[in-house]
Structures are given as structure tokens and as C-alpha cells.
C-alpha positions, -999 to 999 in steps of 0.1 A, spaced: -160 51 -533 -136 28 -546 -115 43 -573 -93 22 -597 -66 35 -623 -51 18 -651 -21 32 -670 3 18 -693 37 33 -685 55 27 -713 89 22 -693 86 29 -653 116 38 -649 115 66 -676 83 77 -666 96 81 -629 116 109 -643 90 123 -661 63 129 -639 48 95 -623 62 98 -588 42 132 -584 11 118 -602 12 84 -579 16 109 -547 -17 132 -559 -35 104 -568 -68 94 -547 -71 63 -565 -75 32 -538 -56 6 -566 -36 14 -597 -27 -12 -624 4 -5 -645 12 -22 -678 43 -22 -699 67 -14 -667 97 -32 -686 118 -36 -654 132 -60 -627 119 -48 -593 158 -44 -579 161 -20 -609 130 5 -596 139 32 -575 124 27 -537 101 56 -544 87 35 -571 92 0 -562 79 5 -526 63 38 -523 47 47 -485 14 40 -479 12 15 -508 11 -24 -509 33 -32 -542 32 -61 -563 55 -64 -596 54 -91 -626 85 -84 -648 88 -105 -680 112 -134 -682 124 -112 -713 144 -84 -699 132 -49 -708 102 -65 -722 61 -61 -710 57 -65 -670 26 -53 -649 24 -41 -613 -6 -34 -592 -2 -7 -564 -31 -13 -535 -39 9 -505 -42 -26 -485 -24 -55 -486 -45 -82 -505 -61 -116 -491 -49 -130 -523 -22 -126 -551 -17 -144 -582 5 -140 -612 -5 -153 -648 -34 -174 -657 -23 -209 -660 -6 -206 -691 25 -225 -698 33 -199 -728 26 -168 -713 27 -167 -672 65 -160 -674 58 -128 -699 48 -104 -675 13 -98 -689 -10 -103 -659 -14 -103 -623 -43 -103 -601 -51 -96 -562 -82 -101 -544 -97 -72 -520 -129 -75 -498 -157 -77 -524 -135 -74 -556 -107 -86 -574 -85 -63 -592 -63 -71 -625 -36 -59 -646 -34 -69 -680 -8 -64 -709 -23 -78 -739 -1 -85 -769 1 -58 -795 9 -82 -822 17 -71 -862 -7 -82 -889 2 -111 -911 32 -116 -886 43 -142 -858 36 -113 -833 -1 -115 -842 -1 -154 -840 12 -147 -806 -17 -124 -800 -42 -149 -813 -27 -178 -790 -28 -151 -759 -70 -143 -766 -75 -179 -770 -61 -189 -739 -76 -157 -719 -110 -155 -728 -119 -189 -709 -101 -177 -679 -118 -148 -676 -152 -166 -675 -136 -188 -652 -123 -157 -632 -157 -142 -631 -174 -179 -619 -149 -183 -593 -151 -148 -583 -189 -149 -580 -189 -178 -558 -164 -159 -535 -191 -129 -532 -165 -109 -554 -168 -86 -584 -138 -85 -610 -122 -56 -627 -96 -67 -652 -77 -34 -663 -52 -26 -683 -39 -24 -721 -60 -46 -742 -44 -36 -775 -79 -35 -795 -100 -8 -804 -135 -26 -803 -157 0 -825 -149 29 -848 -158 54 -821 -127 38 -803 -100 50 -827 -98 84 -848 -83 74 -881 -105 39 -880 -108 36 -918 -68 38 -923 -64 12 -902 -89 -15 -912 -60 -39 -917 -39 -28 -892 -33 -49 -857 -58 -35 -831 -86 -27 -853 -85 -66 -872 -121 -78 -875 -109 -110 -854 -97 -89 -826 -129 -68 -823 -151 -98 -830 -129 -114 -796 -135 -86 -777 -171 -83 -783 -171 -121 -770 -156 -108 -739 -183 -83 -735 -214 -109 -747 -237 -113 -714 -242 -149 -726 -204 -155 -733 -175 -137 -714 -198 -115 -690 -180 -83 -688 -189 -44 -693 -168 -19 -710 -171 5 -680 -160 37 -699 -180 31 -726 -211 23 -706 -209 57 -691 -200 72 -721 -219 56 -750 -222 80 -775 -185 97 -771 -157 94 -802 -129 79 -775 -121 91 -753 -86 78 -765 -62 70 -743 -32 63 -766 -15 89 -789 14 79 -807 47 99 -802 51 104 -840 37 138 -854 11 159 -838 -11 130 -828 -16 142 -791 -23 176 -800 -49 167 -825 -62 141 -805 -58 115 -827 -59 85 -806 -69 52 -800 -89 37 -770 -71 5 -760 -68 7 -726 -101 -3 -709 -113 -14 -674 -134 -45 -679 -156 -51 -650 -186 -78 -642 -219 -66 -644 -226 -63 -607 -193 -39 -603 -197 -21 -638 -235 -9 -623 -216 6 -593 -192 29 -615 -205 65 -614 -174 85 -629 -152 71 -656 -123 94 -675 -90 97 -692 -63 115 -673 -53 134 -703 -20 154 -696 -26 193 -704 1 198 -731 27 169 -749 55 179 -728 36 170 -695 31 134 -707 48 108 -687 42 80 -709 22 77 -747 -8 64 -728 -29 83 -703 -43 68 -670 -80 56 -673 -98 59 -637 -129 47 -628 -146 55 -594 -176 29 -582 -199 36 -555 -195 1 -535 
């Protein structure tokens, strides 16, 4: 069994004080992909920067206190790459990937955007560059005999079932038609060629949501968004046997506004 977890930590230093360290010590995952780390490696406490039993790789953003992605692996990878060959985005702390035997595991933090602003234009530029790379990665990995799983905060709810209040958010970043159409391309077997693993295992379920606003009682009411995904190549997706969101029992037990998304693959 090969188990992978993806988690947006909403600031790793803060999460470490709220329960992330204990969660990491207790997880059975073989690979953990983190997003929104928001710290330089030197700023992380030792038990987070290089915990015993893990190979860690951190890709902070050039802009201090923003973005940042990390990988925690049970073994040293065969190769490690930061960025996807983008002159604009490779220093933005939004993508890191590692080659393990038979599989490439990546952590992605796609820009959140903001409708009708420059932030949304930036998101569209990222998406425009990233889809061709996803296809290239799939082809390259296949030539090496590897499958691929790209985990992370994709900041797009694909379907109405992925967002509790979808009617009120039709003009909001994260649920815009252009964003959803792009994700459809990622998941088109004749285009991007990836599979939304959680949705494949739970085709008729509302959610399961992975992000809830800290405002109001969104978490208590399960008024959330499903924006954290494990997108895998078809061969790997077919080996997924269990997928679930590690939702905290109560609001006060959360160490992020996102919950970890975990998938077990029977390799």
C-alpha cells in the first residue's frame, strides 16, 4: 500500500503549534504534500523542518511569507524538481515534484485568484502554462515507467457537488466557468489525461469538502469547498482503494482552514 496525503497548512509555523506535529507523528502516509507553508526552511522548528523518519524538501516563495510548498517522504527520492519551467512562476513557491520508484509525487499550490482583478489574470497565466506541463509530465513519466499524482490546493471547485453554496458563488474566483472548464481539460482523457481520484471513488457524494472559511459557522455547518485534489494518471488512479478527508472532530481541533486529503493506493 502506498498512501499519499495532501494538506494546505495555512502557515506551517502556526499549524505546528496547533497540532500538525502530532498529526505528522501519527500519520501512516508514505508521502505528504504541503501547500501554503509561508516560511523559509530556516524559519521552521527542527521537528518540522527535518522530522525523524522523513526526507523533506521545501520550496519557499521568493516573496516572504507567501505560498510555499513542501514534500515529506519516507525515503529519499530518485530525483527532485522545483517549479515547472516557468520564468514567471518557478520562484513563487507553488510547485515541487519528486520521483519515487514507479511514481512521481508533486505538491501544487495554484493561485487563488480574485474575480476581475490582476490576481485572476495571474491565475489564468499560471493555468495556461501549467496544463501543457501536466501533459508533458504524464508522457515523460510513462516513458520512465512511472505513474504521476499531483496533489494540492488547486483553488477550483470543479462541479456543483464540490461546493456547498455553489449558486451564490457562480461569479466568485474558484468557481468561475473558465476555471471549471480548465479543470475539465485536465481531467479529459484525450487532453490532460488525469483522474480526480477522490471523485472517482465517491462519484455521487456532495463534497467531501476540504476547505471551510474561518468566518461564521462554515465548518460546523459543513458549508465548504472541495478544492484540494489528488489528480493521478489513469494507471495509478485505478489502484486507489480508499480516499477520505481527515476532517477534525471539532472547530477548535483544526490546525488549518483546510483538512488533509488522503488516498491509499494498492501498488
